[in-house]
N, C-alpha and C positions, 0 to 999 in steps of 0.2 A: 420308303420315301413317298413323295407326292409327285403327281404328274399333272402338269397344266399344259393345255394345248389350245390353239386357236386355228380353226380351219375355215378358209375362205374359198368358196366354190362359185364358179359361173356356170350355169346350166343353159345350154343353147338348144333350142328346139327347132330353129330354122336359120337359114343364112341371111334373111332380111333384117336381122337384129331387132325384130319386134318381140320375139319370144324369149328374151334373155332374162334370167332370174339370178339374183345374187343371194347366196346363203352365207352368212357369217356366223359360225358356231363357236362357242366357248365351252371347253370340256375340262373337267377336273376329275382325275382318277377314273377315266373312261366313262364318265357320266356327263352328258351334255346338260348344262344348267341354264344357258341362255342362248338365243338365236335371233339374228336379224334376217328377215326375209323381205326382199325388195317388193315382192308381190303384196305382202301384208303392209309393208311400209313402216314397220316399227319393230322394237325388240319384244320378244315373248320369253318369259321365264318358265322353266320346267321344274325348278326346285324352290324351296323357300328363299334361299340366297339369290337365285336367278330372278325370281319375281320382284324382290326388292331392287335389284340392279336394273331390271327392265323399267320399273316405275321411275327410277331416278334418271336413267339414260333417255327415256321417252319424254321426260319433262324438260330436258335440256335441248332447246330448239336448235342451237348451233351444232351440237354433237349429232343430233338426228339428221340434220341437213347434210352434214359431212358424210354420214354413213349412206344416205340416199344417193349422194353424188358418186359414190364408188362404182355404181352400176355404169355410169357414163365414163368415168375416169379409168377404171380398171377393166371391166368386162368388155365393153365395146372396143377398147383399144387392142385387146388381145384376141378378139374374135377371128381376125384373119389367120392368126397363128393356130387357133383351135381347128380351123377348117383346112 
């Protein structure tokens, strides 16, 4: 069979919420093929399929803005729980 997985992580380096990093990874059969990193601010592809997806997703301004907003919406809201 096939295995598709999406992993969203919030990495906290301090309690002041300045060092939060959002990592949104897409995995197929245990190989990560594309990742959004809030520090980089865009999607990066690691396979041929991932590079094509990254180009398409990065060119969609609304989709990219939504992904960038997840840092505020998701990570910062859950920071008190993490600490």
